[in-house]
C-alpha positions in Angstrom: -77.8 261.0 -22.9 -79.8 264.1 -23.7 -83.6 264.2 -24.2 -83.1 265.1 -27.9 -80.8 262.0 -28.3 -83.4 259.8 -26.7 -86.1 261.2 -29.0 -84.0 260.8 -32.1 -82.9 257.2 -31.2 -86.5 256.3 -30.2 -88.0 257.6 -33.4 -85.4 255.9 -35.5 -86.2 252.4 -34.1 -89.9 253.1 -34.3 -89.8 254.0 -38.0 -87.5 251.0 -38.7 -89.1 248.3 -36.6 -92.8 249.3 -36.7 -92.8 250.8 -40.2 -94.6 254.0 -39.2 -94.0 257.2 -41.1 -91.7 259.5 -39.3 -94.0 262.5 -39.7 -96.7 260.7 -37.7 -94.5 260.4 -34.6 -95.2 263.7 -32.8 -95.2 264.2 -29.0 -99.0 264.5 -28.7 -99.9 261.5 -30.9 -101.3 258.4 -29.2 -98.5 255.7 -29.2 -100.8 252.7 -29.5 -102.9 254.1 -32.3 -100.1 255.5 -34.3 -98.0 252.4 -34.1 -101.1 250.1 -34.3 -99.7 248.0 -31.5 -101.1 244.7 -30.4 -99.9 242.7 -27.4 -97.1 241.0 -29.4 -95.9 244.3 -30.6 -95.6 245.5 -27.0 -93.2 242.6 -26.4 -91.2 243.6 -29.4 -91.2 247.2 -28.2 -89.9 246.2 -24.8 -87.1 244.1 -26.3 -86.0 246.9 -28.5 -86.1 249.4 -25.7 -84.0 247.1 -23.4 -81.4 246.5 -26.1 -81.2 250.1 -27.3 -81.1 251.8 -23.9 -79.7 249.0 -21.6 -82.4 248.9 -18.9 -85.2 246.5 -18.0 -88.8 247.4 -18.6 -91.7 245.9 -16.7 -95.4 246.2 -17.6 -96.0 248.7 -14.8 -93.6 251.1 -16.5 -96.2 251.6 -19.3 -98.9 252.7 -16.8 -99.9 256.2 -17.9 -98.0 256.0 -21.1 -100.4 257.2 -23.8 -98.6 259.7 -26.0 -95.2 259.7 -27.6 -94.3 262.4 -25.1 -95.2 260.0 -22.2 -93.0 257.3 -23.9 -90.0 259.7 -24.2 -90.5 260.7 -20.6 -90.5 257.1 -19.5 -87.3 256.3 -21.4 -85.6 259.5 -20.1 -86.5 258.6 -16.5 -85.3 255.0 -16.9 -82.0 256.1 -18.5 -81.5 258.6 -15.7 -82.2 255.9 -13.0 -79.7 253.7 -14.8 -77.1 256.4 -14.8 -77.5 257.0 -11.0 -77.3 253.2 -10.1 
């Protein structure tokens, strides 16, 4: 899966599930603020990531994830790790 496919798929479920306007999802935007995430939303986000991309996510994975770019990088790294395993 290419980076652009990851970004496209990710943005699609963010717009759909978190009802955020697509034009607000830009790499430098702060994920938590843009999506207005609370702790329950993070649980939903993890479930969606796991079902969409087929890998497990743990809380530590989100350490250092602030922007959408960080989020895309996390998913790309996990997808790459899954492909190697």
